[in-house]
C-alpha positions as a Markdown table, in Angstrom:
| # | Residue | x | y | z |
|---|---|---|---|---|
| 1 | Unk | -109.3 | 48.8 | 10.0 |
| 2 | Unk | -106.9 | 45.9 | 10.2 |
| 3 | Unk | -104.8 | 47.6 | 12.8 |
| 4 | Unk | -108.2 | 48.3 | 14.8 |
| 5 | Unk | -109.1 | 44.5 | 14.7 |
| 6 | Unk | -106.2 | 43.5 | 15.6 |
| 7 | Unk | -105.8 | 45.9 | 18.5 |
| 8 | Unk | -109.0 | 44.6 | 19.7 |
| 9 | Unk | -108.4 | 40.9 | 18.8 |
| 10 | Unk | -105.3 | 41.4 | 21.3 |
| 11 | Unk | -107.2 | 43.0 | 24.0 |
| 12 | Unk | -109.9 | 40.8 | 24.2 |
| 13 | Unk | -106.5 | 38.0 | 24.3 |
| 14 | Unk | -105.1 | 39.9 | 27.3 |
| 15 | Unk | -109.1 | 40.5 | 29.2 |
| 16 | Unk | -109.6 | 36.7 | 28.8 |
| 17 | Unk | -106.6 | 36.0 | 31.4 |
| 18 | Unk | -109.3 | 37.5 | 34.2 |
| 19 | Unk | -112.4 | 36.2 | 32.4 |
| 20 | Unk | -113.6 | 39.6 | 30.8 |
| 21 | Unk | -114.2 | 40.8 | 27.5 |
| 22 | Unk | -114.4 | 44.4 | 26.1 |
| 23 | Unk | -118.3 | 44.3 | 26.5 |
| 24 | Unk | -117.8 | 43.1 | 30.0 |
| 25 | Unk | -115.4 | 46.2 | 31.2 |
| 26 | Unk | -117.5 | 48.7 | 29.1 |
| 27 | Unk | -120.6 | 47.6 | 31.2 |
| 28 | Unk | -118.2 | 47.9 | 34.6 |
| 29 | Unk | -117.5 | 51.3 | 33.6 |
| 30 | Unk | -121.0 | 52.7 | 32.8 |
| 31 | Unk | -121.7 | 50.8 | 36.1 |
| 32 | Unk | -118.9 | 52.4 | 38.0 |
| 33 | Unk | -119.9 | 55.6 | 36.6 |
| 34 | Unk | -124.0 | 55.6 | 37.3 |
| 35 | Unk | -124.6 | 53.0 | 39.8 |
| 36 | Unk | -127.9 | 51.8 | 39.9 |
| 37 | Unk | -128.5 | 51.6 | 36.2 |
| 38 | Unk | -130.7 | 49.1 | 34.4 |
| 39 | Unk | -130.3 | 46.2 | 31.8 |
| 40 | Unk | -132.1 | 48.2 | 29.3 |
| 41 | Unk | -130.1 | 51.7 | 30.2 |
| 42 | Unk | -127.0 | 49.6 | 29.6 |
| 43 | Unk | -127.8 | 48.0 | 26.6 |
| 44 | Unk | -128.7 | 51.6 | 25.3 |
| 45 | Unk | -125.2 | 52.9 | 25.9 |
| 46 | Unk | -123.5 | 50.2 | 24.9 |
| 47 | Unk | -125.7 | 49.6 | 21.4 |
| 48 | Unk | -126.9 | 46.1 | 21.9 |
| 49 | Unk | -130.3 | 44.7 | 22.9 |
| 50 | Unk | -131.3 | 44.4 | 26.4 |
| 51 | Unk | -131.2 | 40.4 | 26.1 |
| 52 | Unk | -127.4 | 40.8 | 25.4 |
| 53 | Unk | -126.5 | 43.1 | 27.9 |
| 54 | Unk | -128.6 | 40.7 | 30.5 |
| 55 | Unk | -126.2 | 37.8 | 29.5 |
| 56 | Unk | -122.9 | 40.3 | 29.8 |
| 57 | Unk | -124.3 | 41.3 | 33.5 |
| 58 | Unk | -125.6 | 37.6 | 34.7 |
| 59 | Unk | -121.5 | 36.8 | 33.9 |
| 60 | Unk | -120.5 | 39.8 | 35.4 |
| 61 | Unk | -122.8 | 38.7 | 38.5 |
| 62 | Unk | -121.1 | 35.3 | 38.4 |
| 63 | Unk | -117.7 | 36.7 | 38.9 |
| 64 | Unk | -119.1 | 38.7 | 41.6 |
| 65 | Unk | -118.2 | 41.9 | 40.0 |
| 66 | Unk | -121.7 | 43.1 | 40.0 |
| 67 | Unk | -124.9 | 42.8 | 42.2 |
| 68 | Unk | -128.3 | 43.5 | 41.7 |
| 69 | Unk | -129.7 | 45.1 | 44.7 |
| 70 | Unk | -133.6 | 44.7 | 43.6 |
| 71 | Unk | -135.2 | 41.4 | 43.9 |
| 72 | Unk | -135.5 | 39.6 | 40.2 |
| 73 | Unk | -138.8 | 39.6 | 38.8 |
| 74 | Unk | -140.2 | 40.4 | 35.3 |
| 75 | Unk | -141.2 | 44.3 | 35.0 |
| 76 | Unk | -138.8 | 45.5 | 37.8 |
| 77 | Unk | -136.1 | 47.6 | 37.2 |
| 78 | Unk | -132.7 | 45.8 | 38.1 |
| 79 | Unk | -130.8 | 48.2 | 40.2 |
| 80 | Unk | -127.0 | 47.2 | 39.5 |
| 81 | Unk | -124.2 | 48.1 | 40.8 |
| 82 | Unk | -119.9 | 47.5 | 41.3 |
| 83 | Unk | -118.8 | 45.3 | 43.7 |
| 84 | Unk | -115.3 | 45.9 | 45.0 |
| 85 | Unk | -114.4 | 42.5 | 42.7 |
| 86 | Unk | -115.7 | 44.8 | 40.0 |
| 87 | Unk | -113.9 | 47.9 | 41.0 |
| 88 | Unk | -110.6 | 45.9 | 40.7 |
| 89 | Unk | -111.6 | 44.2 | 38.0 |
| 90 | Unk | -112.5 | 47.6 | 36.0 |
| 91 | Unk | -109.2 | 49.1 | 37.2 |
| 92 | Unk | -107.1 | 45.7 | 35.9 |
| 93 | Unk | -108.8 | 46.1 | 32.8 |
| 94 | Unk | -108.4 | 50.0 | 32.3 |
| 95 | Unk | -104.6 | 49.3 | 32.8 |
| 96 | Unk | -104.2 | 46.2 | 30.0 |
| 97 | Unk | -105.9 | 48.8 | 27.6 |
| 98 | Unk | -103.5 | 51.6 | 29.0 |
| 99 | Unk | -100.9 | 49.4 | 28.6 |
| 100 | Unk | -101.9 | 48.4 | 24.9 |
| 101 | Unk | -102.1 | 52.2 | 23.9 |
| 102 | Unk | -98.8 | 52.8 | 25.4 |
| 103 | Unk | -97.1 | 49.6 | 23.0 |
| 104 | Unk | -98.7 | 51.4 | 20.3 |
| 105 | Unk | -98.4 | 54.8 | 20.7 |
| 106 | Unk | -95.4 | 54.7 | 23.5 |
| 107 | Unk | -92.8 | 55.6 | 21.0 |
| 108 | Unk | -95.4 | 58.8 | 19.6 |
| 109 | Unk | -94.3 | 62.0 | 21.4 |
| 110 | Unk | -97.1 | 63.1 | 23.5 |
| 111 | Unk | -98.0 | 66.2 | 21.7 |
| 112 | Unk | -98.0 | 64.4 | 18.3 |
| 113 | Unk | -100.0 | 61.2 | 20.6 |
| 114 | Unk | -102.7 | 64.0 | 21.5 |
| 115 | Unk | -103.0 | 65.1 | 17.8 |
| 116 | Unk | -103.4 | 61.5 | 16.6 |
| 117 | Unk | -106.3 | 60.5 | 19.1 |
| 118 | Unk | -108.0 | 64.0 | 18.2 |
| 119 | Unk | -108.0 | 63.1 | 14.2 |
| 120 | Unk | -109.2 | 59.4 | 15.0 |
| 121 | Unk | -111.8 | 60.6 | 17.8 |
| 122 | Unk | -113.1 | 62.9 | 15.0 |
| 123 | Unk | -112.8 | 60.6 | 12.4 |
| 124 | Unk | -115.0 | 57.6 | 13.6 |
| 125 | Unk | -117.4 | 60.2 | 15.9 |
| 126 | Unk | -117.3 | 63.0 | 13.3 |
| 127 | Unk | -116.9 | 65.3 | 16.4 |
| 128 | Unk | -113.7 | 67.2 | 17.7 |
| 129 | Unk | -112.4 | 66.6 | 21.3 |
| 130 | Unk | -114.6 | 68.8 | 23.3 |
| 131 | Unk | -118.0 | 68.1 | 21.8 |
| 132 | Unk | -117.5 | 70.6 | 18.6 |
| 133 | Unk | -118.0 | 69.1 | 15.1 |
């Protein structure tokens, strides 16, 4: 748990260089894979409230990383899309996380590294890679 907390803090610190957080990066990733998602859909995927996700997306809109392609209005479904700026930020953020992975696991040989990743995934999700339990 201590290692996880330290890694998250390091990731958050590095992402702040471009005014991002892990939550921003997760929202960008979901929108990149599924353009047009609504606030509530993204919130469900992230396990947060719709209000919390809305605040995250307002920040991404301010960074010009996300755009709404429907008029604002109560009861209207916001169709959200990643902009070219957002795609670049998403790529940069993923590179930050990949670099952090390399710092932590770079000295571990490839096959053992995959094994460690599989064990951690199974420990935290109860699922073996590939969807089995």
